[in-house]
C-alpha positions as a Python dict, from the first residue, in 0.01 Angstrom:
ca = {
    (1, 'M'): (0, 0, 0),
    (2, 'V'): (-38, -106, -363),
    (3, 'L'): (-367, 11, -508),
    (4, 'V'): (-535, -190, -780),
    (5, 'P'): (-682, 27, -1056),
    (6, 'C'): (-1010, -107, -1188),
    (7, 'T'): (-1068, -132, -1560),
    (8, 'R'): (-1366, 40, -1708),
    (9, 'R'): (-1686, -123, -1586),
    (10, 'A'): (-1849, -356, -1834),
    (11, 'S'): (-2222, -364, -1882),
    (12, 'Y'): (-2408, -583, -1636),
    (13, 'R'): (-2441, -937, -1768),
    (14, 'L'): (-2670, -1209, -1639),
    (15, 'L'): (-2549, -1551, -1533),
    (16, 'S'): (-2748, -1868, -1543),
    (17, 'S'): (-2954, -1924, -1228),
    (18, 'R'): (-2862, -2292, -1231),
    (19, 'P'): (-2530, -2432, -1106),
    (20, 'R'): (-2285, -2466, -1390),
    (21, 'G'): (-2048, -2759, -1413),
    (22, 'G'): (-1776, -2545, -1564),
    (23, 'T'): (-1717, -2340, -1250),
    (24, 'R'): (-1540, -2618, -1057),
    (25, 'L'): (-1173, -2558, -1124),
    (26, 'Y'): (-1018, -2892, -1036),
    (27, 'S'): (-713, -3030, -1211),
    (28, 'S'): (-782, -3289, -1476),
    (29, 'S'): (-446, -3447, -1405),
    (30, 'S'): (-492, -3785, -1240),
    (31, 'D'): (-159, -3756, -1052),
    (32, 'Y'): (-255, -3438, -863),
    (33, 'N'): (-447, -3440, -536),
    (34, 'K'): (-572, -3104, -414),
    (35, 'P'): (-431, -3026, -70),
    (36, 'Y'): (-686, -3041, 209),
    (37, 'Y'): (-786, -2684, 294),
    (38, 'L'): (-947, -2597, 626),
    (39, 'T'): (-1035, -2255, 769),
    (40, 'T'): (-1162, -2096, 1087),
    (41, 'P'): (-1329, -1757, 1086),
    (42, 'I'): (-1075, -1482, 1131),
    (43, 'F'): (-1128, -1348, 1480),
    (44, 'Y'): (-1222, -988, 1550),
    (45, 'P'): (-949, -854, 1784),
    (46, 'N'): (-1146, -578, 1952),
    (47, 'S'): (-1084, -764, 2279),
    (48, 'V'): (-879, -1052, 2418),
    (49, 'P'): (-962, -1414, 2326),
    (50, 'H'): (-1227, -1608, 2520),
    (51, 'I'): (-1310, -1977, 2546),
    (52, 'G'): (-1529, -1963, 2234),
    (53, 'H'): (-1225, -1873, 2025),
    (54, 'L'): (-1038, -2170, 2169),
    (55, 'Y'): (-1335, -2397, 2095),
    (56, 'T'): (-1333, -2292, 1730),
    (57, 'L'): (-958, -2342, 1701),
    (58, 'V'): (-963, -2686, 1866),
    (59, 'T'): (-1259, -2800, 1658),
    (60, 'A'): (-1084, -2703, 1337),
    (61, 'D'): (-756, -2852, 1454),
    (62, 'I'): (-919, -3190, 1519),
    (63, 'F'): (-1034, -3205, 1158),
    (64, 'S'): (-697, -3080, 1034),
    (65, 'R'): (-509, -3350, 1224),
    (66, 'H'): (-758, -3614, 1116),
    (67, 'A'): (-698, -3519, 752),
    (68, 'R'): (-324, -3570, 803),
    (69, 'L'): (-391, -3897, 983),
    (70, 'A'): (-613, -4028, 703),
    (71, 'Q'): (-394, -3912, 413),
    (72, 'P'): (-43, -3853, 544),
    (73, 'D'): (101, -3792, 197),
    (74, 'N'): (-150, -3520, 110),
    (75, 'P'): (-64, -3168, 231),
    (76, 'V'): (-302, -2989, 469),
    (77, 'S'): (-345, -2613, 470),
    (78, 'F'): (-507, -2480, 787),
    (79, 'L'): (-582, -2106, 797),
    (80, 'T'): (-677, -1892, 1093),
    (81, 'G'): (-608, -1529, 1185),
    (82, 'T'): (-758, -1193, 1277),
    (83, 'D'): (-1008, -960, 1108),
    (84, 'E'): (-862, -619, 1184),
    (85, 'H'): (-1064, -355, 1001),
    (86, 'G'): (-1392, -182, 1077),
    (87, 'L'): (-1548, 89, 1287),
    (88, 'K'): (-1546, -121, 1603),
    (89, 'I'): (-1168, -160, 1587),
    (90, 'Q'): (-1128, 205, 1494),
    (91, 'R'): (-1324, 320, 1802),
    (92, 'A'): (-1162, 67, 2035),
    (93, 'A'): (-820, 198, 1933),
    (94, 'E'): (-931, 558, 1981),
    (95, 'A'): (-1057, 473, 2331),
    (96, 'Q'): (-702, 362, 2422),
    (97, 'N'): (-534, 655, 2243),
    (98, 'L'): (-369, 416, 1998),
    (99, 'E'): (-344, 404, 1623),
    (100, 'P'): (-559, 117, 1487),
    (101, 'R'): (-253, -68, 1357),
    (102, 'E'): (-78, -55, 1695),
    (103, 'F'): (-396, -166, 1869),
    (104, 'C'): (-437, -461, 1629),
    (105, 'D'): (-71, -560, 1664),
    (106, 'R'): (-120, -601, 2038),
    (107, 'I'): (-448, -790, 2034),
    (108, 'S'): (-376, -1002, 1727),
    (109, 'E'): (-67, -1139, 1899),
    (110, 'R'): (-288, -1277, 2177),
    (111, 'F'): (-487, -1477, 1924),
    (112, 'R'): (-165, -1612, 1775),
    (113, 'D'): (-54, -1704, 2129),
    (114, 'L'): (-384, -1885, 2182),
    (115, 'A'): (-340, -2093, 1868),
    (116, 'D'): (13, -2183, 1979),
    (117, 'K'): (-78, -2265, 2338),
    (118, 'A'): (-365, -2485, 2220),
    (119, 'N'): (-112, -2679, 2011),
    (120, 'T'): (-304, -2625, 1688),
    (121, 'S'): (-151, -2730, 1358),
    (122, 'S'): (-242, -2418, 1162),
    (123, 'T'): (-17, -2343, 866),
    (124, 'R'): (-113, -1978, 808),
    (125, 'F'): (-207, -1703, 1051),
    (126, 'I'): (-349, -1425, 835),
    (127, 'R'): (-413, -1064, 925),
    (128, 'T'): (-640, -852, 712),
    (129, 'S'): (-405, -559, 762),
    (130, 'E'): (-140, -738, 553),
    (131, 'K'): (-45, -587, 217),
    (132, 'D'): (-110, -905, 20),
    (133, 'H'): (-464, -914, 159),
    (134, 'H'): (-524, -550, 60),
    (135, 'Y'): (-417, -641, -291),
    (136, 'A'): (-645, -946, -299),
    (137, 'V'): (-949, -748, -178),
    (138, 'Q'): (-899, -475, -433),
    (139, 'H'): (-844, -731, -710),
    (140, 'A'): (-1169, -909, -618),
    (141, 'W'): (-1353, -577, -606),
    (142, 'C'): (-1226, -481, -952),
    (143, 'S'): (-1320, -822, -1093),
    (144, 'L'): (-1676, -790, -960),
    (145, 'D'): (-1698, -427, -1070),
    (146, 'S'): (-1578, -506, -1423),
    (147, 'K'): (-1856, -765, -1456),
    (148, 'G'): (-2121, -520, -1342),
    (149, 'F'): (-2190, -680, -1004),
    (150, 'I'): (-2105, -366, -806),
    (151, 'Y'): (-2289, -35, -841),
    (152, 'K'): (-2331, 285, -640),
    (153, 'G'): (-2651, 329, -439),
    (154, 'S'): (-2766, 461, -103),
    (155, 'H'): (-2878, 318, 228),
    (156, 'K'): (-3035, 431, 552),
    (157, 'G'): (-3123, 257, 874),
    (158, 'W'): (-3029, 195, 1236),
    (159, 'Y'): (-2662, 93, 1245),
    (160, 'S'): (-2487, -89, 1529),
    (161, 'V'): (-2112, -42, 1545),
    (162, 'S'): (-2084, -335, 1785),
    (163, 'D'): (-2278, -575, 1564),
    (164, 'E'): (-2149, -426, 1234),
    (165, 'C'): (-2513, -453, 1133),
    (166, 'Y'): (-2814, -248, 1019),
    (167, 'Y'): (-3151, -289, 1192),
    (168, 'T'): (-3503, -186, 1098),
    (169, 'D'): (-3749, 13, 1310),
    (170, 'N'): (-3915, -312, 1420),
    (171, 'Q'): (-3586, -450, 1549),
    (172, 'I'): (-3489, -164, 1780),
    (173, 'E'): (-3631, -18, 2097),
    (174, 'C'): (-3588, 311, 2279),
    (175, 'L'): (-3445, 317, 2632),
    (176, 'K'): (-3573, 634, 2793),
    (177, 'S'): (-3319, 846, 2976),
    (178, 'T'): (-3322, 842, 3356),
    (179, 'P'): (-3429, 1171, 3522),
    (180, 'G'): (-3133, 1335, 3689),
    (181, 'A'): (-2878, 1143, 3483),
    (182, 'P'): (-2541, 1318, 3431),
    (183, 'N'): (-2499, 1534, 3126),
    (184, 'G'): (-2422, 1322, 2824),
    (185, 'L'): (-2635, 1039, 2954),
    (186, 'H'): (-2952, 1247, 2969),
    (187, 'R'): (-3079, 1131, 2634),
    (188, 'D'): (-3279, 848, 2486),
    (189, 'L'): (-3080, 546, 2367),
    (190, 'F'): (-3189, 322, 2085),
    (191, 'V'): (-3075, -39, 2103),
    (192, 'S'): (-3118, -366, 1916),
    (193, 'K'): (-3391, -583, 2069),
    (194, 'E'): (-3187, -893, 1993),
    (195, 'T'): (-2839, -798, 2115),
    (196, 'G'): (-2893, -487, 2328),
    (197, 'S'): (-2627, -303, 2127),
    (198, 'V'): (-2663, 71, 2082),
    (199, 'V'): (-2772, 175, 1732),
    (200, 'E'): (-2742, 505, 1548),
    (201, 'W'): (-2956, 635, 1263),
    (202, 'T'): (-2740, 641, 951),
    (203, 'E'): (-2802, 766, 599),
    (204, 'E'): (-2522, 731, 349),
    (205, 'E'): (-2424, 671, -10),
    (206, 'N'): (-2238, 346, -68),
    (207, 'Y'): (-2156, 77, -320),
    (208, 'K'): (-2374, -231, -346),
    (209, 'F'): (-2323, -590, -461),
    (210, 'R'): (-2597, -749, -674),
    (211, 'L'): (-2671, -1027, -426),
    (212, 'S'): (-3031, -1048, -546),
    (213, 'H'): (-2911, -1202, -870),
    (214, 'F'): (-2777, -1515, -699),
    (215, 'R'): (-3078, -1627, -497),
    (216, 'D'): (-3197, -1898, -739),
    (217, 'F'): (-2846, -2026, -787),
    (218, 'L'): (-2783, -2053, -413),
    (219, 'L'): (-3118, -2217, -350),
    (220, 'A'): (-3049, -2482, -614),
    (221, 'R'): (-2703, -2539, -473),
    (222, 'Y'): (-2822, -2609, -118),
    (223, 'Q'): (-3126, -2807, -224),
    (224, 'S'): (-2897, -3039, -420),
    (225, 'D'): (-2647, -3085, -135),
    (226, 'P'): (-2798, -3147, 212),
    (227, 'L'): (-2449, -3200, 357),
    (228, 'A'): (-2317, -2858, 252),
    (229, 'I'): (-2396, -2707, 595),
    (230, 'H'): (-2377, -2890, 928),
    (231, 'P'): (-2562, -2937, 1159),
    (232, 'P'): (-2883, -2998, 964),
    (233, 'Q'): (-3087, -2725, 1134),
    (234, 'Q'): (-2844, -2464, 1001),
    (235, 'H'): (-2887, -2605, 651),
    (236, 'A'): (-3264, -2580, 697),
    (237, 'N'): (-3228, -2219, 814),
    (238, 'I'): (-3042, -2123, 498),
    (239, 'L'): (-3305, -2287, 278),
    (240, 'D'): (-3573, -2100, 469),
    (241, 'M'): (-3400, -1771, 412),
    (242, 'L'): (-3353, -1839, 43),
    (243, 'S'): (-3725, -1907, 5),
    (244, 'A'): (-3771, -1529, -16),
    (245, 'P'): (-3601, -1282, -253),
    (246, 'L'): (-3264, -1139, -158),
    (247, 'E'): (-3186, -770, -171),
    (248, 'D'): (-2861, -618, -290),
    (249, 'L'): (-2597, -567, -27),
    (250, 'S'): (-2395, -266, 85),
    (251, 'V'): (-2024, -329, 37),
    (252, 'S'): (-1869, 7, 133),
    (253, 'R'): (-1884, 283, 395),
    (254, 'P'): (-1799, 651, 346),
    (255, 'R'): (-1432, 713, 421),
    (256, 'D'): (-1512, 1004, 653),
    (257, 'R'): (-1699, 760, 881),
    (258, 'L'): (-1467, 459, 842),
    (259, 'H'): (-1104, 527, 761),
    (260, 'W'): (-955, 210, 914),
    (261, 'G'): (-1001, -24, 621),
    (262, 'I'): (-918, -86, 257),
    (263, 'S'): (-996, 192, 12),
    (264, 'V'): (-1239, 123, -270),
    (265, 'P'): (-1036, 117, -593),
    (266, 'N'): (-1077, 440, -792),
    (267, 'D'): (-1285, 601, -516),
    (268, 'P'): (-1082, 717, -214),
    (269, 'T'): (-1398, 855, -52),
    (270, 'H'): (-1518, 502, 29),
    (271, 'T'): (-1385, 215, 238),
    (272, 'V'): (-1456, -150, 162),
    (273, 'Y'): (-1710, -284, 413),
    (274, 'V'): (-1546, -500, 679),
    (275, 'W'): (-1739, -821, 604),
    (276, 'F'): (-1650, -808, 230),
    (277, 'D'): (-1288, -747, 323),
    (278, 'A'): (-1289, -1030, 578),
    (279, 'L'): (-1441, -1297, 352),
    (280, 'I'): (-1171, -1251, 91),
    (281, 'N'): (-911, -1368, 345),
    (282, 'Y'): (-988, -1730, 258),
    (283, 'L'): (-872, -1656, -96),
    (284, 'T'): (-572, -1449, 15),
    (285, 'G'): (-458, -1743, 228),
    (286, 'V'): (-405, -1963, -79),
    (287, 'G'): (-238, -1708, -303),
    (288, 'Y'): (-527, -1524, -470),
    (289, 'P'): (-511, -1359, -717),
    (290, 'W'): (-331, -1629, -909),
    (291, 'D'): (-109, -1520, -1197),
    (292, 'T'): (-169, -1831, -1408),
    (293, 'K'): (-434, -2094, -1456),
    (294, 'E'): (-187, -2356, -1335),
    (295, 'Q'): (-140, -2166, -1007),
    (296, 'K'): (-516, -2153, -964),
    (297, 'I'): (-553, -2524, -1025),
    (298, 'R'): (-270, -2617, -791),
    (299, 'S'): (-382, -2389, -510),
    (300, 'C'): (-574, -2537, -219),
    (301, 'W'): (-898, -2380, -335),
    (302, 'P'): (-1178, -2453, -256),
    (303, 'P'): (-1185, -2515, 120),
    (304, 'D'): (-1278, -2869, 212),
    (305, 'L'): (-1423, -2745, 540),
    (306, 'Q'): (-1496, -2405, 691),
    (307, 'V'): (-1548, -2405, 1069),
    (308, 'V'): (-1748, -2106, 1194),
    (309, 'G'): (-1955, -2017, 1497),
    (310, 'K'): (-2328, -2009, 1458),
    (311, 'D'): (-2320, -1634, 1525),
    (312, 'I'): (-2154, -1597, 1184),
    (313, 'I'): (-2449, -1786, 1041),
    (314, 'R'): (-2627, -1457, 1106),
    (315, 'S'): (-2580, -1171, 865),
    (316, 'V'): (-2652, -805, 848),
    (317, 'M'): (-2877, -825, 548),
    (318, 'F'): (-3138, -1029, 736),
    (319, 'C'): (-3180, -737, 972),
    (320, 'I'): (-3265, -521, 675),
    (321, 'M'): (-3460, -763, 462),
    (322, 'Y'): (-3669, -972, 698),
    (323, 'P'): (-3754, -777, 1016),
    (324, 'D'): (-4028, -1020, 1116),
    (325, 'R'): (-3825, -1341, 1077),
    (326, 'D'): (-3561, -1516, 1282),
    (327, 'S'): (-3226, -1352, 1218),
    (328, 'N'): (-3038, -1672, 1295),
    (329, 'S'): (-3126, -1820, 958),
    (330, 'N'): (-2874, -1658, 729),
    (331, 'S'): (-2504, -1650, 676),
    (332, 'F'): (-2200, -1456, 571),
    (333, 'H'): (-2039, -1784, 473),
    (334, 'A'): (-2341, -1962, 328),
    (335, 'I'): (-2489, -1676, 122),
    (336, 'Y'): (-2265, -1372, 82),
    (337, 'F'): (-1944, -1557, 14),
    (338, 'P'): (-2082, -1821, -227),
    (339, 'A'): (-2253, -1544, -423),
    (340, 'M'): (-1924, -1355, -445),
    (341, 'L'): (-1743, -1672, -551),
    (342, 'Q'): (-1999, -1749, -819),
    (343, 'A'): (-1960, -1396, -954),
    (344, 'L'): (-1582, -1450, -956),
    (345, 'D'): (-1620, -1788, -1134),
    (346, 'L'): (-1467, -1974, -842),
    (347, 'P'): (-1591, -2299, -681),
    (348, 'F'): (-1769, -2301, -346),
    (349, 'P'): (-1630, -2438, -19),
    (350, 'K'): (-1733, -2801, 8),
    (351, 'R'): (-1876, -2793, 362),
    (352, 'I'): (-1951, -2546, 639),
    (353, 'L'): (-1963, -2646, 1006),
    (354, 'A'): (-2154, -2391, 1216),
    (355, 'H'): (-2086, -2489, 1575),
    (356, 'S'): (-2280, -2394, 1886),
    (357, 'H'): (-2179, -2154, 2162),
    (358, 'W'): (-2044, -2197, 2513),
    (359, 'T'): (-2240, -2030, 2791),
    (360, 'V'): (-2188, -1987, 3166),
    (361, 'N'): (-2484, -2064, 3391),
    (362, 'R'): (-2693, -2073, 3072),
    (363, 'R'): (-2606, -1711, 2996),
    (364, 'K'): (-2404, -1579, 2706),
    (365, 'M'): (-2051, -1483, 2809),
    (366, 'S'): (-2017, -1108, 2859),
    (367, 'K'): (-1749, -883, 3002),
    (368, 'S'): (-2018, -667, 3162),
    (369, 'I'): (-2164, -968, 3344),
    (370, 'G'): (-1817, -1091, 3434),
    (371, 'N'): (-1869, -1451, 3323),
    (372, 'V'): (-1610, -1473, 3044),
    (373, 'V'): (-1394, -1786, 3066),
    (374, 'D'): (-1023, -1721, 3010),
    (375, 'P'): (-887, -1997, 2782),
    (376, 'F'): (-526, -1933, 2886),
    (377, 'Q'): (-613, -1975, 3253),
    (378, 'A'): (-807, -2295, 3185),
    (379, 'M'): (-509, -2449, 3005),
    (380, 'D'): (-267, -2326, 3273),
    (381, 'D'): (-478, -2486, 3546),
    (382, 'L'): (-540, -2831, 3395),
    (383, 'G'): (-318, -2855, 3089),
    (384, 'T'): (-383, -2803, 2720),
    (385, 'D'): (-487, -3157, 2628),
    (386, 'P'): (-741, -3203, 2910),
    (387, 'V'): (-909, -2877, 2803),
    (388, 'R'): (-905, -2987, 2436),
    (389, 'Y'): (-1055, -3319, 2547),
    (390, 'Y'): (-1332, -3145, 2741),
    (391, 'L'): (-1420, -2912, 2453),
    (392, 'A'): (-1446, -3207, 2214),
    (393, 'R'): (-1617, -3448, 2452),
    (394, 'V'): (-1883, -3205, 2576),
    (395, 'G'): (-1903, -2957, 2290),
    (396, 'G'): (-1849, -3181, 1991),
    (397, 'R'): (-2209, -3233, 1883),
    (398, 'F'): (-2263, -2872, 1769),
    (399, 'K'): (-2642, -2870, 1771),
    (400, 'D'): (-2712, -2693, 2101),
    (401, 'D'): (-2526, -2443, 2316),
    (402, 'V'): (-2311, -2598, 2588),
    (403, 'D'): (-2268, -2467, 2941),
    (404, 'W'): (-1911, -2430, 3067),
    (405, 'S'): (-1848, -2597, 3400),
    (406, 'N'): (-1517, -2606, 3586),
    (407, 'E'): (-1643, -2909, 3776),
    (408, 'Q'): (-1729, -3086, 3452),
    (409, 'L'): (-1388, -2993, 3310),
    (410, 'E'): (-1216, -3145, 3612),
    (411, 'N'): (-1430, -3458, 3584),
    (412, 'S'): (-1339, -3494, 3216),
    (413, 'A'): (-970, -3455, 3298),
    (414, 'A'): (-1003, -3719, 3569),
    (415, 'E'): (-1180, -3954, 3326),
    (416, 'L'): (-898, -3918, 3076),
    (417, 'Q'): (-634, -3978, 3341),
    (418, 'S'): (-812, -4286, 3472),
    (419, 'L'): (-903, -4452, 3145),
    (420, 'L'): (-580, -4378, 2960),
    (421, 'G'): (-302, -4269, 3196),
    (422, 'N'): (-372, -4510, 3481),
    (423, 'F'): (-444, -4794, 3240),
    (424, 'Y'): (-99, -4757, 3088),
    (425, 'L'): (65, -4751, 3432),
    (426, 'R'): (-126, -5063, 3540),
    (427, 'I'): (-55, -5276, 3234),
    (428, 'T'): (315, -5187, 3234),
    (429, 'S'): (353, -5235, 3608),
    (430, 'A'): (636, -5449, 3740),
    (431, 'V'): (399, -5706, 3894),
    (432, 'I'): (248, -5786, 3554),
    (433, 'R'): (577, -5776, 3362),
    (434, 'R'): (733, -6022, 3608),
    (435, 'R'): (469, -6277, 3509),
    (436, 'L'): (571, -6263, 3141),
    (437, 'P'): (841, -6480, 2983),
    (438, 'E'): (1166, -6296, 2901),
    (439, 'D'): (1109, -6343, 2527),
    (440, 'F'): (739, -6253, 2541),
    (441, 'H'): (779, -5946, 2319),
    (442, 'S'): (856, -6172, 2024),
    (443, 'H'): (521, -6348, 2082),
    (444, 'L'): (297, -6039, 2095),
    (445, 'R'): (144, -6103, 1755),
    (446, 'E'): (71, -6466, 1839),
    (447, 'S'): (-100, -6363, 2162),
    (448, 'L'): (-313, -6106, 1976),
    (449, 'V'): (-434, -6372, 1736),
    (450, 'Q'): (-521, -6597, 2030),
    (451, 'S'): (-715, -6313, 2194),
    (452, 'L'): (-972, -6327, 1914),
    (453, 'N'): (-1066, -6678, 2030),
    (454, 'D'): (-1040, -6622, 2406),
    (455, 'E'): (-1394, -6606, 2550),
    (456, 'S'): (-1293, -6346, 2808),
    (457, 'L'): (-1118, -6121, 2551),
    (458, 'K'): (-1270, -6173, 2208),
    (459, 'E'): (-1548, -5916, 2248),
    (460, 'V'): (-1298, -5642, 2331),
    (461, 'A'): (-1062, -5760, 2055),
    (462, 'S'): (-1339, -5776, 1797),
    (463, 'R'): (-1460, -5424, 1877),
    (464, 'L'): (-1103, -5302, 1845),
    (465, 'Q'): (-1092, -5431, 1487),
    (466, 'D'): (-1365, -5186, 1385),
    (467, 'L'): (-1261, -4887, 1596),
    (468, 'A'): (-1056, -4700, 1336),
    (469, 'S'): (-1328, -4719, 1072),
    (470, 'V'): (-1592, -4606, 1325),
    (471, 'V'): (-1385, -4304, 1433),
    (472, 'D'): (-1299, -4218, 1074),
    (473, 'R'): (-1665, -4232, 970),
    (474, 'H'): (-1775, -4008, 1257),
    (475, 'L'): (-1510, -3746, 1180),
    (476, 'N'): (-1591, -3753, 809),
    (477, 'E'): (-1950, -3681, 912),
    (478, 'L'): (-1832, -3393, 1141),
    (479, 'R'): (-1929, -3575, 1459),
    (480, 'I'): (-1642, -3508, 1693),
    (481, 'A'): (-1809, -3610, 2020),
    (482, 'E'): (-1926, -3941, 1873),
    (483, 'A'): (-1577, -4018, 1740),
    (484, 'L'): (-1421, -3951, 2079),
    (485, 'E'): (-1697, -4146, 2254),
    (486, 'A'): (-1609, -4456, 2046),
    (487, 'I'): (-1247, -4436, 2164),
    (488, 'I'): (-1349, -4381, 2527),
    (489, 'H'): (-1590, -4675, 2508),
    (490, 'Q'): (-1300, -4894, 2395),
    (491, 'L'): (-1082, -4775, 2682),
    (492, 'K'): (-1362, -4836, 2932),
    (493, 'A'): (-1400, -5190, 2798),
    (494, 'A'): (-1024, -5239, 2830),
    (495, 'N'): (-1027, -5131, 3196),
    (496, 'I'): (-1321, -5362, 3269),
    (497, 'M'): (-1134, -5646, 3095),
    (498, 'M'): (-827, -5592, 3311),
    (499, 'N'): (-1029, -5588, 3631),
    (500, 'A'): (-1214, -5902, 3530),
    (501, 'T'): (-907, -6105, 3425),
    (502, 'E'): (-668, -5984, 3701),
    (503, 'P'): (-345, -6038, 3503),
    (504, 'W'): (-140, -5947, 3812),
    (505, 'A'): (-290, -6226, 4027),
    (506, 'K'): (-81, -6535, 4103),
    (507, 'N'): (-375, -6767, 4036),
    (508, 'T'): (-429, -6622, 3685),
    (509, 'P'): (-264, -6849, 3424),
    (510, 'E'): (45, -6692, 3273),
    (511, 'A'): (-97, -6750, 2924),
    (512, 'V'): (-401, -6536, 3014),
    (513, 'T'): (-175, -6268, 3160),
    (514, 'G'): (22, -6270, 2835),
    (515, 'R'): (-288, -6234, 2618),
    (516, 'V'): (-429, -5953, 2837),
    (517, 'Y'): (-94, -5775, 2825),
    (518, 'A'): (-66, -5808, 2447),
    (519, 'L'): (-426, -5699, 2387),
    (520, 'S'): (-391, -5404, 2626),
    (521, 'L'): (-84, -5279, 2440),
    (522, 'E'): (-271, -5312, 2110),
    (523, 'I'): (-562, -5117, 2253),
    (524, 'L'): (-325, -4845, 2371),
    (525, 'R'): (-144, -4841, 2037),
    (526, 'I'): (-461, -4804, 1832),
    (527, 'C'): (-631, -4562, 2071),
    (528, 'G'): (-310, -4360, 2091),
    (529, 'I'): (-307, -4319, 1714),
    (530, 'L'): (-675, -4228, 1702),
    (531, 'L'): (-643, -3981, 1991),
    (532, 'Q'): (-378, -3775, 1810),
    (533, 'P'): (-631, -3526, 1665),
    (534, 'F'): (-789, -3473, 2008),
    (535, 'I'): (-499, -3473, 2255),
    (536, 'P'): (-191, -3453, 2031),
    (537, 'S'): (69, -3398, 2304),
    (538, 'K'): (-43, -3678, 2538),
    (539, 'A'): (-107, -3916, 2249),
    (540, 'G'): (246, -3849, 2126),
    (541, 'I'): (393, -3921, 2470),
    (542, 'L'): (197, -4248, 2486),
    (543, 'L'): (310, -4361, 2142),
    (544, 'D'): (669, -4266, 2224),
    (545, 'A'): (651, -4468, 2547),
    (546, 'M'): (545, -4769, 2341),
    (547, 'D'): (819, -4704, 2085),
    (548, 'I'): (570, -4680, 1797),
    (549, 'P'): (757, -4580, 1478),
    (550, 'R'): (666, -4235, 1345),
    (551, 'S'): (579, -4393, 1012),
    (552, 'E'): (320, -4617, 1182),
    (553, 'R'): (105, -4348, 1345),
    (554, 'T'): (-147, -4309, 1063),
    (555, 'L'): (-508, -4416, 1027),
    (556, 'Q'): (-396, -4703, 808),
    (557, 'H'): (-191, -4841, 1098),
    (558, 'A'): (-474, -4801, 1351),
    (559, 'Q'): (-593, -5150, 1260),
    (560, 'Y'): (-568, -5473, 1454),
    (561, 'L'): (-226, -5634, 1394),
    (562, 'R'): (-138, -5358, 1143),
    (563, 'G'): (140, -5192, 1346),
    (564, 'S'): (426, -5277, 1577),
    (565, 'V'): (511, -5210, 1940),
    (566, 'G'): (878, -5159, 2026),
    (567, 'N'): (1050, -5144, 2362),
    (568, 'V'): (779, -5037, 2607),
    (569, 'T'): (886, -4791, 2875),
    (570, 'P'): (703, -4865, 3201),
    (571, 'G'): (600, -4602, 3452),
    (572, 'V'): (541, -4316, 3209),
    (573, 'K'): (291, -4074, 3363),
    (574, 'L'): (73, -3918, 3096),
    (575, 'F'): (-106, -3685, 3340),
}
């Protein structure tokens, strides 16, 4: 491992408490568009993936694919990976008689497999055990240290290895030992009231980051940008937290307690705290530290969107600072990281999406309860795209926790098959095609124009004209479920239209059959394009079956009469 020597620490200097315009490092060149940069949290591989990990990956992938759909010429960088340091990993490895690196190699691969099986479009899978990440963390540490933002102090409190978090006396409770318990269990246990995790009293010397200095700056930043954190209640929580002073933050652990991690530069007796290490991954993923100003400008930084679970909107410092307040109202990503970035003179991520959790029978998933949903099994049973569809359809509003239901999953899969798969089979059936003139394909455009004036079709056709802009607006506003609902509403209307007009019936005029056929293909073409972020495999099969050119599968082409349909292959089963 390459160690980064820190230069001699400069005296502590104050920064303005107000946001400064000069910290946004965008290129002034009018011919350069910053690549779209999207991140998930890096997952903690102390155990195998669960359905919540899949939910995060799919949510991020929908936005990644939408970005490519909207701006196909602009590169997209999509980062995910695993957070592999910390005491929890160290102890989990010891429990299996493995070295931490070997343990992480095994578990991290399962998260990579999950991203692949879910058909995500990630461009970088990062591991915090990588050498380039070690270098980036130590470089960031030295930069903060040289500016006087890191100093040595001490800390004591109730520490939870499981939560990687300190708690105060008010936040823990004592579980009295049971009389007659076996040796080793005949002792009182102290646990967190909130999580039930075992805590241990800890007193130690460590390094601290001057978080307190950035409170006014962060408050002004979020007050000026109500869209910075979604959904709105999470934004309100952050503002509530910032209404009180912040305390400085521990950023290291003694090496004799935590050896599985990155050494503090110039002090081999300390290990960089896991959360500090983990947050730097977003910079590592785009080449930090940059050798030149041009490299910095042309990197993907800052992220356009960071997708995280609402559990990450909780942070350890709240446990220490505000024992009588709700610990859900603070954030690694919304407070720690922006403060670090400001100290490093780097721009903030543009938006943070803090999504809700999945539960089972209204209870948090837990291995001890036995209610953890296996994402691999779910995709094996019903297919990847139906599971992606269910996660987006039911879980895409983000405000409240969502209860996993196998019955609901099966119903969602059946809905998708009926509205999309069966609709394609019906409209391309032999009985309908026999009622079309041999040269009808050359008259598709003419029939679509006529549909706008056909009393039985114009409502469906008119709604189709606005569909792409409606879906695009919803996704730009981070409303996945609403975007998908707009597409499904269009498909429902299309199925109702077909049943009402009966294009297969002998007594239906051939001209009506032709217009219904043409409009149905246009609906399938546009919906197929718009469904690509949600169900990429099935949408691709549909567009291939309709012979849609690869160059015409963008948001720009998801407009009425804006694209072409080639030689349609009948009988293609999507599900």
